C-alpha positions in Angstrom: -8.8 -32.7 -65.9 -6.6 -35.3 -64.2 -3.6 -34.0 -62.3 -0.2 -35.1 -63.5 1.3 -37.9 -61.4 4.0 -36.8 -58.9 7.6 -37.1 -60.2 9.5 -40.3 -59.5 12.7 -40.5 -57.3 14.7 -43.7 -57.7 16.8 -45.1 -54.9 19.3 -47.6 -56.0 20.3 -50.4 -53.6 18.5 -49.0 -50.6 15.1 -48.5 -48.9 12.4 -45.9 -49.2 13.9 -43.9 -46.3 17.1 -43.4 -48.3 15.2 -41.0 -50.5 15.9 -38.5 -47.7 19.7 -38.6 -48.4 20.6 -35.0 -49.4 22.0 -36.2 -52.8 18.7 -37.9 -53.7 16.5 -35.1 -52.5 18.4 -32.7 -54.7 17.5 -34.8 -57.7 14.0 -33.2 -57.6 13.7 -31.2 -60.8 13.3 -27.4 -60.3 10.2 -27.4 -62.5 8.6 -30.1 -60.5 9.3 -28.2 -57.2 7.9 -25.0 -58.7 4.7 -26.8 -59.9 4.2 -28.3 -56.5 4.8 -25.1 -54.5 2.0 -23.2 -56.2 -0.5 -25.8 -55.0 0.4 -25.1 -51.3 -1.9 -22.8 -49.5 1.1 -21.3 -47.7 3.0 -20.4 -50.8 3.1 -16.6 -50.8 3.5 -15.6 -54.4 0.6 -17.3 -56.2 0.2 -14.2 -58.4 3.8 -14.6 -59.5 4.5 -18.3 -60.0 8.2 -19.3 -59.7 10.1 -19.6 -62.9 12.3 -22.1 -61.0 12.8 -23.5 -57.5 15.7 -25.4 -56.2 16.8 -26.9 -52.8 19.7 -25.0 -51.4 20.2 -26.8 -48.0 19.2 -30.1 -46.5 19.3 -30.6 -42.7 18.9 -34.3 -41.6 16.7 -34.9 -38.6 17.4 -38.2 -36.7 14.9 -39.0 -34.0 15.7 -42.5 -32.8 15.4 -44.9 -35.8 13.2 -42.5 -37.7 14.4 -40.0 -40.3 13.3 -36.7 -41.7 14.9 -33.7 -43.3 14.3 -29.9 -43.3 15.0 -28.4 -46.7 15.4 -24.8 -47.7 13.9 -24.0 -51.1 14.8 -20.9 -53.1 12.3 -19.7 -55.6 12.8 -17.1 -58.4 10.0 -15.6 -60.4 10.0 -14.1 -63.9 11.2 -10.7 -62.6 14.2 -12.3 -60.8 12.7 -11.7 -57.3 13.7 -14.4 -54.8 11.9 -16.0 -51.9 13.0 -18.8 -49.5 10.8 -21.4 -47.9 11.4 -24.2 -45.3 9.9 -27.6 -46.1 10.3 -30.6 -43.7 10.0 -33.9 -45.5 9.5 -37.6 -44.6 9.6 -40.7 -46.7 6.9 -43.3 -46.1 6.4 -46.7 -47.7 3.1 -47.2 -49.6 0.6 -44.5 -50.2 -0.5 -41.7 -47.8 -2.7 -43.2 -45.2 -5.1 -40.3 -44.9 -6.7 -37.9 -47.4 -5.2 -34.6 -46.2 -1.7 -36.1 -46.7 -2.5 -37.0 -50.3 -2.3 -33.4 -51.5 1.2 -33.1 -49.9 2.9 -35.7 -52.0 6.0 -34.1 -53.5 7.3 -37.2 -55.2 6.9 -41.0 -55.6 9.8 -43.2 -54.5 11.0 -46.4 -56.1 13.5 -48.3 -54.1 13.9 -51.7 -55.7 10.8 -53.7 -54.9 9.7 -51.1 -52.3 7.5 -48.2 -53.3 6.8 -45.1 -51.3 6.1 -41.3 -51.2 8.0 -38.2 -50.2 5.6 -35.9 -48.4 5.4 -32.7 -46.5 6.4 -34.0 -43.0 3.7 -32.0 -41.1 1.1 -34.2 -42.8 2.6 -37.2 -41.1 1.3 -38.0 -37.5 4.6 -39.8 -36.6 6.7 -36.7 -37.5 4.3 -34.5 -35.6 4.7 -36.7 -32.5 8.5 -36.5 -32.7 8.4 -32.8 -33.3 6.1 -32.5 -30.2 8.7 -34.2 -28.1 11.5 -32.0 -29.4 9.4 -28.9 -28.8 9.2 -29.8 -25.1 12.8 -30.7 -24.6 14.7 -28.6 -27.2 16.8 -29.9 -30.0 19.4 -28.8 -32.6 20.2 -30.3 -36.0 22.8 -29.4 -38.6 23.5 -30.0 -42.3 25.0 -28.2 -45.3 26.3 -25.6 -43.0 22.8 -24.7 -41.9 21.2 -25.3 -38.5 17.6 -25.9 -37.3 17.1 -25.3 -33.5 14.1 -25.8 -31.2 14.3 -23.8 -28.0 11.7 -24.0 -25.1 10.6 -20.7 -23.6 10.2 -21.1 -19.9 9.6 -24.6 -18.3 9.7 -27.5 -20.7 6.3 -28.5 -22.2 6.6 -32.3 -22.1 4.1 -34.8 -23.2 3.0 -33.3 -26.5 4.2 -36.4 -28.4 1.5 -38.4 -26.5 -1.3 -36.1 -27.6 -3.4 -36.4 -30.8 -2.3 -33.8 -33.4 -3.9 -32.3 -36.4 -3.1 -29.7 -39.1 -5.2 -26.6 -39.6 -6.5 -26.0 -43.1 -7.1 -22.3 -42.7 -3.7 -20.7 -42.8 -2.3 -18.9 -45.8 1.3 -18.0 -44.9 2.0 -20.7 -42.3 1.0 -24.1 -41.1 -0.6 -24.6 -37.7 -0.5 -27.9 -35.8 -2.6 -28.5 -32.7 -1.4 -30.8 -30.0 -4.6 -31.9 -28.1 -5.9 -29.0 -26.0 -2.5 -28.0 -24.7 -0.5 -26.2 -27.5 -0.5 -24.8 -31.0 2.5 -24.8 -33.2 2.7 -22.2 -36.0 5.4 -23.1 -38.5 6.3 -20.2 -40.8 6.9 -21.5 -44.2 8.5 -18.4 -45.8 11.9 -17.5 -44.4 12.3 -13.8 -43.7 15.6 -12.6 -42.2 15.3 -11.0 -38.8 12.8 -11.0 -36.0 9.3 -12.2 -36.5 6.9 -9.7 -34.8 4.4 -12.4 -33.8 7.1 -14.4 -32.0 8.9 -11.3 -30.7 5.9 -9.6 -29.2 4.4 -12.9 -27.9 7.7 -13.9 -26.2 8.1 -10.4 -24.7 4.6 -10.4 -23.3 5.2 -13.9 -21.9 8.6 -13.3 -20.3 8.6 -9.6 -19.5 5.1 -8.6 -18.5 2.1 -9.8 -16.5 -0.3 -9.4 -19.4 -2.6 -12.4 -19.4 -4.6 -11.9 -22.6 -2.4 -13.4 -25.2 -1.5 -17.2 -25.4 1.8 -17.8 -23.6 4.7 -18.6 -25.9 6.2 -22.0 -25.0 8.9 -22.5 -27.7 10.6 -21.0 -30.7 12.2 -22.6 -33.8 15.1 -20.9 -35.6 16.7 -21.6 -39.0 20.3 -20.4 -39.6 21.5 -20.7 -43.2 25.0 -21.5 -44.4 25.7 -17.8 -44.8 25.0 -17.2 -41.1 21.6 -15.4 -41.6 19.0 -16.4 -38.9 15.3 -16.7 -39.4 12.5 -17.3 -36.9 10.6 -20.2 -38.4 8.2 -21.5 -35.7 6.3 -20.7 -32.5 4.7 -23.0 -30.0 2.0 -21.3 -27.8 -0.6 -22.2 -25.3 -3.8 -23.5 -26.9 -7.0 -21.4 -26.1 -9.6 -24.1 -25.4 -13.1 -23.6 -26.6 -12.1 -20.5 -28.4 -14.3 -18.6 -30.9 -13.0 -15.6 -32.9 -14.2 -12.1 -32.2 -15.5 -11.5 -35.7 -18.0 -14.4 -35.5 -19.2 -13.3 -32.1 -19.6 -9.6 -33.0 -21.3 -10.5 -36.3 -23.9 -12.6 -34.5 -24.6 -9.7 -32.2 -24.9 -7.3 -35.1 -27.3 -9.7 -36.8 -29.5 -9.8 -33.7 -29.4 -6.0 -33.6 -30.6 -5.4 -37.2 -33.4 -7.9 -36.6 -34.6 -5.8 -33.7 -36.2 -2.3 -34.0 -33.8 0.6 -33.7 -33.5 1.8 -30.1 -34.8 -1.4 -28.5 -32.6 -1.5 -25.4 -28.8 -1.5 -25.1 -26.6 -3.2 -27.6 -25.7 -6.6 -26.1 -22.2 -6.6 -27.5 -21.5 -3.2 -25.8 -20.4 -4.8 -22.5 -17.9 -7.0 -24.4 -16.6 -4.0 -26.3 -15.9 -2.3 -23.0 -13.8 -5.3 -22.0 -12.0 -5.4 -25.3 -11.2 -1.7 -24.9 -9.7 -2.2 -21.5 -7.8 -5.3 -22.7 -6.4 -3.2 -25.6 -5.3 -0.5 -23.3 -3.6 -3.0 -21.0 -1.8 -4.5 -24.1 -0.4 -1.1 -25.1 0.7 -0.4 -21.5 2.4 -3.8 -21.4 4.2 -3.2 -24.7 5.5 0.1 -23.3 6.5 -1.2 -19.9 10.1 -2.2 -20.6 11.7 0.4 -22.8 15.2 -0.9 -22.1 14.4 -4.3 -23.7 15.8 -4.4 -27.2 13.0 -3.8 -29.8 10.6 -2.3 -27.2 11.8 1.2 -26.6 9.4 4.1 -26.6 9.9 7.4 -28.3 8.1 10.8 -28.0 5.7 11.6 -30.9 7.1 14.6 -32.7 5.6 17.0 -35.3 7.8 15.2 -37.8 5.9 12.0 -37.0 2.6 13.8 -37.4 3.6 15.0 -40.8 4.8 11.5 -41.8 1.4 10.1 -40.8 -0.5 12.8 -42.6 1.5 12.1 -45.8 0.7 8.4 -45.5 -3.0 9.2 -45.1 -3.0 11.7 -48.0 -1.4 9.0 -50.2 -4.1 6.5 -49.2 -6.9 9.0 -50.0 -5.4 10.0 -53.4 -4.7 6.4 -54.5 -8.1 5.1 -53.5 -10.0 7.9 -55.2 -8.0 7.7 -58.4 -8.7 4.0 -58.5 -12.4 4.5 -57.7 -12.7 7.0 -60.6 -11.2 4.3 -62.9 -13.3 1.5 -61.6 -16.7 3.1 -60.8 -18.3 1.9 -64.1 -17.3 -1.7 -63.4 -18.8 -2.0 -60.0 -22.1 -3.7 -59.2 -24.8 -1.4 -60.6 -26.4 -0.4 -57.3 -23.1 1.1 -56.1 -22.0 2.9 -59.3 -23.8 6.2 -58.5 -22.4 6.5 -55.0 -18.9 5.5 -56.3 -19.0 8.3 -59.0 -20.2 10.9 -56.5 -17.5 10.1 -54.0 -14.8 9.9 -56.7 -15.7 13.4 -57.7 -15.2 14.7 -54.1 -11.4 14.4 -53.9 -11.1 18.1 -52.9 -13.6 17.6 -50.1 -11.8 14.5 -48.8 -8.4 16.2 -48.8 -9.9 19.3 -47.1 -11.3 16.9 -44.4 -7.8 15.4 -44.0 -6.2 18.8 -43.8 -8.7 19.7 -41.0 -7.8 16.6 -39.1 -4.0 17.2 -39.6 -4.3 20.7 -38.2 -6.1 19.3 -35.1 -3.3 16.6 -34.7 -0.6 19.2 -34.7 -2.5 21.4 -32.3 -3.1 18.5 -29.9 0.7 17.7 -30.0 1.6 21.2 -29.1 -1.0 21.4 -26.3 0.2 18.1 -24.8 3.8 19.2 -24.6 7.0 17.4 -25.5 7.1 13.7 -24.7 3.4 13.5 -23.5 2.5 11.2 -26.4 4.6 8.2 -27.1 5.4 5.9 -30.0 5.5 2.2 -29.0 5.2 -1.3 -30.4 1.6 -2.1 -31.1 -0.4 -4.9 -32.8 -0.3 -3.5 -36.3 -3.2 -5.4 -37.8 -5.8 -5.1 -35.1 -9.4 -6.2 -35.9 -12.1 -8.5 -34.5 -10.6 -11.5 -36.3 -7.4 -11.1 -34.2 -9.4 -11.8 -31.0 -10.4 -15.1 -29.4 -12.9 -15.6 -26.6 -12.1 -18.8 -24.6 -14.6 -21.1 -23.0 -14.6 -19.1 -19.7 -15.4 -15.9 -21.5 -11.8 -14.6 -21.3 -10.6 -12.6 -24.4 -7.2 -13.2 -26.0 -5.3 -11.2 -28.6 -3.4 -13.2 -31.2 -1.4 -12.8 -34.5 1.1 -10.0 -33.9 2.6 -10.3 -37.4 1.2 -7.0 -38.6 -0.1 -6.5 -42.1 1.6 -9.2 -44.2 1.9 -7.1 -47.3 4.2 -4.6 -45.5 8.0 -5.0 -45.1 9.3 -6.5 -41.9 10.9 -3.2 -41.0 7.6 -1.4 -41.1 5.8 -4.1 -39.1 8.4 -3.7 -36.3 8.4 0.1 -36.4 7.2 2.2 -33.5 4.0 4.1 -34.0 1.1 5.5 -32.0 -0.9 2.7 -30.4 -4.0 4.6 -31.5 -3.5 2.9 -34.9 -4.8 -0.3 -33.2 -7.8 1.7 -31.9 -8.7 2.9 -35.3 -8.3 -0.6 -36.8 -10.8 -2.0 -34.3 -13.3 0.8 -34.9 -13.2 0.0 -38.7 -13.8 -3.6 -37.8 -16.9 -2.7 -35.9 -18.1 -0.9 -39.1 -17.5 -4.0 -41.2 -19.5 -6.2 -38.8 -22.4 -3.7 -38.8 -22.4 -3.4 -42.6 -22.1 -7.1 -43.1 -25.1 -7.7 -40.9 -27.1 -5.1 -42.8 -26.1 -6.5 -46.2 -27.5 -9.9 -45.2 -30.9 -8.3 -44.7 -31.0 -6.3 -47.9 -28.0 -4.1 -48.0 -27.4 -0.4 -48.6 -30.4 1.7 -49.5 -32.9 -1.2 -49.5 -34.3 -1.3 -46.0 -34.1 1.9 -44.0 -34.9 0.2 -40.7 -32.1 -2.2 -41.2 -29.7 0.5 -42.0 -30.7 2.5 -39.0 -30.4 -0.5 -36.7 -27.0 -1.3 -38.0 -25.8 2.3 -37.5 -27.1 2.3 -34.0 -25.3 -1.0 -33.2 -22.0 0.4 -34.6 -22.4 3.7 -32.7 -23.0 2.0 -29.4 -20.2 -0.5 -29.8 -17.7 2.2 -30.9 -18.6 4.3 -27.8 -18.3 1.3 -25.5 -14.9 0.3 -26.9 -13.6 3.9 -26.6 -14.9 4.1 -23.1 -13.1 0.9 -22.1 -9.9 2.1 -23.7 -10.3 5.6 -22.1 -10.0 7.4 -25.5 -12.1 10.2 -26.8 -14.2 9.9 -29.9 -12.8 13.3 -30.8 -9.1 12.4 -30.6 -7.6 13.7 -33.8 -5.0 10.9 -34.0 -7.8 8.3 -33.9 -9.6 10.3 -36.7 -6.4 10.5 -38.8 -5.6 6.8 -38.5 -9.2 5.8 -39.1 -9.3 7.9 -42.2 -6.1 6.3 -43.6 -7.5 2.8 -42.8 -10.9 3.7 -44.5 -9.3 4.7 -47.8 -6.9 1.7 -47.6 -10.0 -0.5 -47.3 -11.6 1.2 -50.3 -8.5 0.5 -52.4 -8.4 -3.1 -51.1 -12.0 -3.8 -51.9 -11.7 -2.3 -55.4 -8.8 -4.6 -56.2 -10.1 -7.7 -54.5 -13.8 -7.7 -53.6 -15.7 -5.2 -55.7 -19.0 -6.5 -54.3 -17.9 -5.3 -50.8 -16.8 -1.8 -51.9 -20.1 -0.3 -50.6 -18.8 -0.8 -47.0 -15.9 1.7 -47.2 -18.0 3.8 -49.6 -20.5 4.3 -46.9 -17.7 5.2 -44.4 -16.3 7.8 -46.9 -19.8 9.2 -47.4 -20.0 9.9 -43.6 -17.0 12.1 -43.8 -18.9 14.6 -45.9 
């Protein structure tokens, strides 16, 4: 089926560039805007397509003799829920000169005898070069009562405009632009009022601590709307050259382990897990190192906190097991028997949770008032949030927290052991994925045993590096909550993967 042509914008008595005049840009029909938005990988409500979308503000950008605009688009779905997005636009004569830009055409332009296109500006190399220059020096633009500002963090990062730039195709909620091997810009498309945890934590670590294992923040972009609300809309950070993500590295090591006989020497990844554990502990120490800095205070863990965490874990258990009972018969046939057996053990799961909760309260009372602290933490910590650079140095990235949670929750204080539990579950996923590639659950006992040994060794190494105990009841509580969250997630999104959390739940019994 051939895609419908892009809508036509007519410019009377001017040039293609005049399509960027605010009055002309606003001629884009709400229905055309809505149809285009759902094709963008960064649009955050694909399950609820907008009933309408309209441009509320247009901020002109004048860089020398070149023009661009930043628009704010307000979307409304069928339920009346609203979301705002920022969209920079440029107008170019002719057709897009490269294939990636072709998908970003918002409208065709007719200006007398001149034809052109209105496109997402980040797909244009000229715009990216001018943006790179502004990121190094700082800039401010105004229009419709709104303001778009670019502020360097630390010494100016000049020369980005002279570097080749390209757009990553992997992001979902933002767009990343790489400037050579020097810097990476993450432009947040959805506008959320308040601080962005990724920018907030990255800037804090860069300017207030000596922590060296996250890419330094070099600049921040803000959007202030006509009502005075401010949004963090972009972050420039140091590029990690030659980086490979921790998930790919760990999975390769787990694959090697399941090919070998169980017990054949030490797990090769264990030494890296020790380093990751130490780095994680250093991260948590850095995040708790300046409690007088707004947003980074530390508070004592109370019995009330423990009860709140227990209720959250209980909710995760009950919701996941209810859903499992409903969906067991629809799962891939090899997993149905285990699913039904586990769905029928709700009482045993809750009894296990009660036991852990009692141990948590006992540990708090034994530790004494103020001994355990709530701090800022990563919030969505797993192997995919790690990068290993070309010199073998590990870096932690993406401090946004779980995207599905409200901003207030993602910025809330909690025990840093939540991050420890998240990484432990990530090791479990790597081991299970490696086993699945060689037959899967219950098919090859040797493979299963080898994968279990790899996970056991890597867990122990990580906990040793972090200086945490495998018997810490808070780790057990958070890991249990995460496990049942995973079970619900896989049931809703990837039923063929549900056996991984099922295997974790079976171990509880």
